[in-house]
C-alpha positions in Angstrom: -65.5 29.2 -67.1 -69.5 28.4 -66.3 -68.2 30.6 -63.4 -67.6 32.9 -65.7 -71.9 33.0 -67.3 -72.9 33.3 -63.8 -70.2 36.2 -63.0 -71.4 38.0 -66.0 -74.9 38.1 -64.5 -73.4 39.3 -61.0 -71.2 42.4 -63.4 -70.5 44.6 -60.2 -69.6 41.5 -58.0 -65.7 43.4 -57.7 -64.0 40.6 -55.6 -65.9 37.3 -57.3 -64.5 38.6 -60.9 -60.8 39.3 -59.0 -60.8 35.5 -58.0 -62.3 34.3 -61.0 -59.4 35.7 -62.6 -56.8 34.4 -60.4 -58.2 31.3 -60.3 -58.8 31.2 -64.3 -54.7 32.9 -64.8 -53.5 29.3 -63.2 -56.1 27.2 -65.3 -57.0 28.4 -68.8 -54.0 26.5 -70.5 -55.9 23.7 -69.8 -59.3 24.7 -71.3 -60.5 23.8 -74.7 -61.7 26.4 -77.8 -65.3 26.6 -76.6 -64.3 27.3 -73.1 -62.0 29.8 -74.0 -64.6 31.2 -75.6 -67.3 31.5 -73.1 -64.6 33.4 -70.9 -64.5 35.9 -73.7 -68.0 36.0 -74.3 -68.5 36.4 -70.5 -65.9 39.7 -69.9 -67.6 41.9 -72.8 -71.3 40.5 -71.4 -70.0 41.8 -67.6 -68.1 44.7 -69.1 -64.8 43.0 -66.8 -60.8 43.5 -68.6 -58.7 41.4 -66.4 -56.6 42.9 -68.3 -53.7 39.7 -67.3 -56.4 36.9 -68.1 -56.9 38.4 -71.5 -53.1 38.8 -72.2 -52.5 35.2 -71.5 -55.8 34.0 -73.5 -54.6 36.2 -76.4 -51.4 33.8 -76.0 -53.5 30.6 -75.4 -56.1 31.3 -78.6 -53.1 30.6 -81.2 -51.9 27.3 -79.9 -55.2 26.0 -79.8 -56.6 27.2 -83.5 -57.9 24.4 -85.0 -60.2 23.9 -82.3 -62.2 27.0 -83.0 -64.5 27.1 -86.1 -64.9 30.5 -87.8 -68.0 31.5 -85.6 -66.1 31.0 -82.6 -62.8 32.6 -84.3 -65.4 36.0 -84.6 -66.3 35.9 -81.1 -63.0 35.9 -79.6 -62.4 39.1 -81.3 -65.4 40.4 -81.0 -65.2 40.0 -77.4 -61.6 41.1 -77.3 -62.5 44.2 -79.5 -65.9 45.2 -77.3 -63.4 45.1 -74.2 -60.8 47.5 -75.9 -58.2 44.5 -75.8 -55.7 46.0 -78.4 -54.4 42.5 -78.9 -53.0 43.1 -82.3 -50.6 39.7 -82.8 -53.4 38.0 -81.7 -55.8 39.5 -84.8 -53.4 38.8 -87.2 -52.8 35.6 -86.7 -56.7 34.9 -86.8 -57.2 37.0 -89.7 -54.8 35.1 -91.3 -56.3 31.6 -90.8 -59.8 33.2 -92.2 -58.1 34.0 -94.6 -56.8 31.3 -96.1 -58.1 30.2 -99.0 -59.6 26.7 -97.6 -61.9 29.2 -95.1 -63.1 31.8 -96.7 -65.8 29.9 -98.7 -67.0 29.7 -94.8 -67.4 33.4 -93.8 -70.4 35.1 -94.2 -71.5 38.1 -94.4 -72.0 38.0 -90.5 -68.6 36.6 -90.2 -67.2 39.6 -92.2 -68.5 42.5 -90.6 -67.6 41.4 -87.0 -64.4 40.7 -88.3 -64.2 44.5 -89.5 -66.1 45.7 -86.6 -63.1 44.1 -84.0 -60.6 45.8 -86.9 -61.9 48.9 -86.6 -62.4 49.2 -82.5 -59.4 48.2 -82.3 -57.8 50.5 -85.3 -56.4 47.8 -86.1 -56.0 47.7 -90.4 -56.0 44.6 -92.3 -56.2 45.2 -96.5 -56.5 40.8 -97.0 -59.9 41.4 -95.0 -60.6 45.1 -96.6 -60.3 43.2 -100.3 -62.0 40.6 -99.1 -65.4 42.4 -97.4 -65.3 45.0 -100.2 -65.4 42.2 -103.5 -68.2 40.5 -100.9 -70.1 43.3 -100.5 -70.1 44.4 -104.4 -70.9 40.7 -105.6 -73.7 39.6 -102.6 -76.9 41.0 -101.6 -75.9 41.6 -98.6 -78.8 41.7 -95.2 -78.9 45.5 -94.8 -77.5 45.4 -91.0 -74.1 43.8 -92.0 -74.1 45.9 -95.0 -74.3 49.0 -92.1 -71.7 47.5 -89.9 -69.4 47.1 -92.3 -69.2 50.2 -93.8 
């Protein structure tokens, strides 16, 4: 995971990214949730789409859901969306988790606007998320940048 962060600064090094993906495919099942977030974020920053690694991470995240907080899950979805990786099964699992009644109170305007952006970016509609965001927009004073993102 630390290597991904340093590679993000060297976005043009194709060989290094290919080696990183190969090594990561063998190791990522041993990573913790925070490591997965770092790798996804680094890929998004470098605008790299290691397809095999992204597919494997999309399968690993649901198995490690308890290791992620609300912000980490939003970062994961945002990274996949930035990379235009349509992992609809992952979107469904994370949305279901974040829309759980015990977690909804922890969702801020920033979280909701990020989730909406991620869903729209990959052309995925979630009725529960849309209802929650609409209700929150109507009942709360959202910062202008979050309102603009949500709309």
